[in-house]
C-alpha positions, 0 to 999 in steps of 0.5 A, a space after each residue: 679723771 681723779 680716782 675716788 674709792 669707797 671703803 664701807 667698813 662693818 665694824 666687828 661684822 660677826 658680832 653685828 650680824 649676831 645681835 641682829 639675830 639675837 637683839 639681848 646680845 646688844 648691850 652685853 660684851 660678845 666674843 665669836 670662838 669655836 667652843 674648843 680647846 685652845 681655840 682662838 678668838 675670831 671676833 669680839 665686840 667694842 666691848 670685849 676690845 675694850 677690856 683687852 680682848 683681841 682678835 687672835 687671842 687664846 679663848 681662855 685668855 679672853 674669858 679671863 680679860 672679860 669675864 662677863 662676855 657671852 660667847 659664841 660659836 662662829 655662823 661662817 654660813 649665815 655671816 657670809 648671807 649676809 655679806 652678800 646683801 651688803 655686796 649686792 646693794 654696793 653694786 647698785 652704785 658701782 660694777 666694782 665691788 671688792 669684799 675684801 676677806 669676807 669680814 665687813 669690809 667692803 671697797 667701791 671703785 666710784 671714778 666716774 659716776 657723779 653723773 648718776 649718783 652724785 659725789 662720792 660723799 654723797 654715795 657714801 652717805 646714801 649707802 650707809 643709809 641703805 644698809 641701815 634701813 634694809 638690813 640694820 646694819 650702821 657702817 663706817 665709810 671713807 672716800 680716798 684716791 685709792 684703797 691703802 689711804 681708804 682704809 687707814 682713814 675708816 680706821 682713825 673713825 672706827 666705831 662709827 663715822 666717816 672720813 674724807 680724804 681728797 686727792 693730794 693729801 694722801 701723804 700729809 694725812 698719813 705723816 701724823 699716823 703711827 705705822 701700826 696703823 698702816 694695813 699690810 705692814 709685817 709685825 716684825 718690821 713694826 717690831 724693828 721700827 719700834 726697837 729703832 724709835 720709829 713709830 711714826 709714818 713721818 719718820 719712816 717717810 725720811 728714810 730712802 729705800 735704801 735705808 729700808 732695806 736694811 730694816 725690812 729687807 726686800 719689804 722695803 718698796 712697798 713701805 716706801 710707797 705705803 708711808 707715801 699713801 701711793 698705792 695702785 691696787 684696783 678694785 676687784 670684783 669677785 669673778 669664778 677665777 678669782 674666789 678661792 676658798 680657805 681652811 684652818 685648824 688649830 693644833 690642841 696643843 700646840 705642836 712643832 711634831 712633822 706627823 702631826 702638821 702633816 696629818 692635819 695638812 692631809 686634812 685641810 687638803 681633802 677639804 679644799 679638794 672636795 670644795 673645788 670639785 663641788 664648784 668643778 673648779 680647779 687652782 693654780 696657786 695654794 697658800 699656808 699660812 702658819 701661826 706661832 705659838 708666840 704670835 707670829 705668822 709666816 706666809 708662803 705659796 706655790 703656784 703650778 701652770 696645770 691647775 690642780 683639783 685632785 688630792 694629790 696634786 693639791 698635797 704637792 703644792 701645799 707640801 712645797 708651801 708648807 716647807 718653804 714656811 716652815 723654819 722656826 723650832 717654835 711650835 705651831 698653833 694654827 694651820 691654814 691653806 688657801 686655794 686661789 687662781 681659780 678656773 675651769 679645768 680644761 683637758 688639752 687632748 693629744 694626738 700621742 700616749 702621753 697621758 699620765 697612769 698615776 694622774 688619772 688614777 689619782 683623778 678617780 680616786 678623788 671623784 670616787 671619794 666625792 661620792 662617798 662624801 655626797 652620799 655620807 658626809 664630808 669626813 666619811 673617808 679619809 686617808 692613812 696619813 690623816 689618822 697620824 694626828 688622832 693617834 698622836 693626841 691619843 698617845 700625849 693623853 
């Protein structure tokens, strides 16, 4: 049976939610960004985009490019609730619904559901109508044999429309498009390809894996498959074990001082650990994402066999991932920490006395800090290393 995937994209999701809350914003350019120095643009309306505003841009630069824009701080909890509403309505058509990055993207695997709900295009139309009537959201949608092709198709019709790619047409559909439209292609690879005057998908498709390995290194195989529309990634519905958490910190000013970066990382670890323990979860993988001043992003991960939930264990994983990623001498603008491969912590009892007293003490300290935070608020307790960042910032001022 041919696989059918629907990609649902609520364009500028956070902007759409803000305009539902305040209808006076519908005719005005809108920028979503934290109200802080050196803050970055989280999202923007189509009007602001046409003026040159982009995600990840400095808010000060965005204000200069779009002087008439309204700037609002992101309201993550409201966006999350609205996305849950969208998810629940999509789940009526298939149990295989995946929320992608929490920014208004949904994937639906509707393979084999035609006997209940009709062909995939009918499902796309019905789901769009339901979201428009119930929630006031008007999504873009596309149908394709896999997630990669479906996402590219929806990018072509943004901000309004729909697109259908039939099975067997993936490669011909992608061939005339710019390589930059393919999801997952690293900016560094795009830059190298542009330096060789390779900007279209069909130009990359003419190269062998060996040729691409010279340009992209270990990512050559993935790019070789992507330009041919090959994607075996399944649509994965959220589960308790897959649910992760992401926390970020923006430096002001940009820095490459070890003490400042370590202090920021310790704060993010405390936030992540508190979030995990509140949900009675532990994680097996910690990821660190670094955003440099020149716009380059680097992501690295650290994995453990024993699920970690206390701050000490999480920090060791975070430090491992940090130093795997941090090799450039350029200053850092933003640091992000994510926890994934979550599970319920289960302790295997032993017949022998082999319990690590240090690990046990770390868990007790984390539990004690959680009690204080629950009573007096998050951030009521801080470790000494977290104050290093404040001390450095006061010195700079």
